[in-house]
N, C-alpha and C positions, 0 to 999 in steps of 0.2 A: 896206594893200592894199585897194583898193575891192572891194566885193562884186560878184561877177559870176556869171551863170548861163549855162551853155552849152546850146544846143539846136540840133538839126538840123531837126526837124519844124516848128518855128515860124518858120523862116526866111522862108517865102513869105508869112506872114501879118503880119509886122511891118515897120515902117519902118526901113530901114537908113540910119543917119546917114552912114556911109561904108564903103567896102570897102578893106581893107588886104591887100595881096598880099605874102607872104614868099617870097623866092627866094634862091638862092645856089648855089655849086658843091657837088657831091656830097661829103658827109663834112665839111662846114664847121661843122656843129653847129646846123643850122637847126631840126631837130625838138627837140633839147634846149633850144634857146632858146624855142620855142613852149611846151613843157611848163613851163618856168620862168615864162614870162610869164603864161600863162592857165590853168595847172593841167591841161593836156591830158595824155593818156597815149599819145603817139605813140611808135612803135617807134624805137629809136635804135641804130644800128650803123654805124660809119664805113666798115666793109668791105663792107657789103651795101646795095644800093639799096632802101630801105624805102618810099619814096613814089613810086609808079609813075604815079599820076594825081592831079590836084589834089584836095585834101581841103578841104572848105568847112565852117566852123563859124560859128555865130551866137551872139554874146555880148550879153546884156542889159546896158543901161546904166541909170544911176540916173534918167535923164530919159525912160525908157520907149522910147527908140530902141534900135536894135541895131547892133552892130559886126560886120560880116561879115569873117571872117578866112579867107584862102585860103592853104593850104600847098602850094606848087608842087613838082613833082619836081626833084630836084637836077640841076644842069647837070653833065654828065660832063666829065672832063678833056679828052676829045676832042670838040670842039664839033660835029664832023661827025656823030657818033653821037647828039648831042643834038637833031638836026633832027626826030627822031620826036616831040619834045615841042613842036615849033614851033606847032602849032595850039592847044595848051593855053595857051601863053604869049601868043599873039596875042589869044585870046579874053579872058583875064583881065586882061592889062595894059591893054586898051582900056576896061576897067571899073574899074580901080584908082583910088581917090582918093589912096592912098599906096602906093608900092612900097618895101618894106624889103629892101634887098639886103644879105645877111649875108656878111661876109668875116672873115678872121682877122688878129690882130695879129702872129702868129708866122711870117709869111711875108714875103719881100722882093719877089717877082715877082707882078705882078697882070695878066699878059697876058690870062688868061681872063676876068677881070673887065672889062677894057677891051673885049674882043671882044664880050662879052654886051651891054655898053652900046651899042656900035656897031650890033649886030644887032637889039636888042629895044626899046630906049628909044623908038624911032620909033612904037611902038604905043600909048604912053601918051596919055592925054587932055592937052590943053594946060593944064588946071587941075591935073593930077596933081602930087603932091609926091614927092620921092625922098629916102629916108633910107638912109645907109650905116651899118649896125650892125657895129661892129668887135669881134668876140668874142675869147675866150681871152686877155684882157689879163693874166691871172695868169701867163702864160708870160713876159711882159716885166717884170711887177711881182709877184714871188712873194708870196703871202700877202695880197694887196691886199683890203681891205674898205672902205677909203675913202682918198682921197688925203691922206696925212699928212705927206709929206716933199717938199721942193723937188725931190729927185731923181725921185720918182714923177710929180710934176706935169710935169717937163721931159720924161720919157719919153712920157707920154700926148700932150702937145702936139706933140712931135717926130713921133710916129707919125701923128697926124692930119694934120700938115703934109705928111708924105710921101705919104699917100694922096690928099690934095687935089691935089698936084702930078701924081700918076700918073693919077688918074681924072677930074678936072674937065675936061681937054681932050676927053674922050670923051662928054660929056653930050649934045652935039648941040643942035639948035634946039628940040627938043620939050620939054626940061627947062630951066627957068630958076632952079631952086632946089634945093639939096641940103644936108642936114645930116649930120654925122658924129657917131656916138654910140658911145663906147667902153663895154664892159661885160665881165663875166665871169660865166658861169653857175656855174662851179665854186666861186667864192668868193661868189657872190650879189651882186657889186658892180655898182651902177648899173642893176640890173634894174628897180627901182621907177620910176626916172625914164624908162627906156626904155618901160615900159608906159604911163606917163602921156603920153609924147610920141606914141605910136602911137594911144592911145585918145582923146586930147583935142586933137590937132593940128587946127587949122582954117586957119591962115594960113601961107603959104609963107615961107621964110626965104631971103634972098638968098645965093647961093653964096659970095660974098666976105665975108659978114658974120662977125663973131666968133661962136664957139660960145656958146650960152646957158650960164649958170653951172651949171645943174643937169646939163648934159651933160658938164662937165669936172670939177666939184668934188664 
């Protein structure tokens, strides 16, 4: 794991290489993911709305630049009630170099994800990248710490293909690249490669391209 330093006060004084915005439905495991990725101590409770306003962190990189990480309030199941967060999302998505949309492997319906894409991806910059981080893969592959069997590999690839089919049509004209990254906070699986993809990502990946090996294996 790369050495990182977290700072709030130094954020205005340092050059930010890019801004990464983390978003997702309420209770999807967004705060747990951020805690695992960056060593944060964000409150986690699937039954309680813990993040009410965007929380901004600044992380030092080895090249003396900084990565700005923005933890957005979770989108409620009722998107109408989520309108109160509209100004927050419009502000930060227009500044995002990468939007990490966190969803779950253990659900079949992604209507709210689709609606979020329709409503909010329009605020991204033309150069912004989109990553769909698919958490809770341990629910599909119990005990997974690495992909060891053909069955596990088939499950992961099938889920990613299903998400591509359900979400890619809703990307709109603003987004021309998307990556799908499976992981499990509970088992610590693929967390390191997700961290690297977020911190080191520079070039977009075509939405129809195959997944990079470190995202699947």
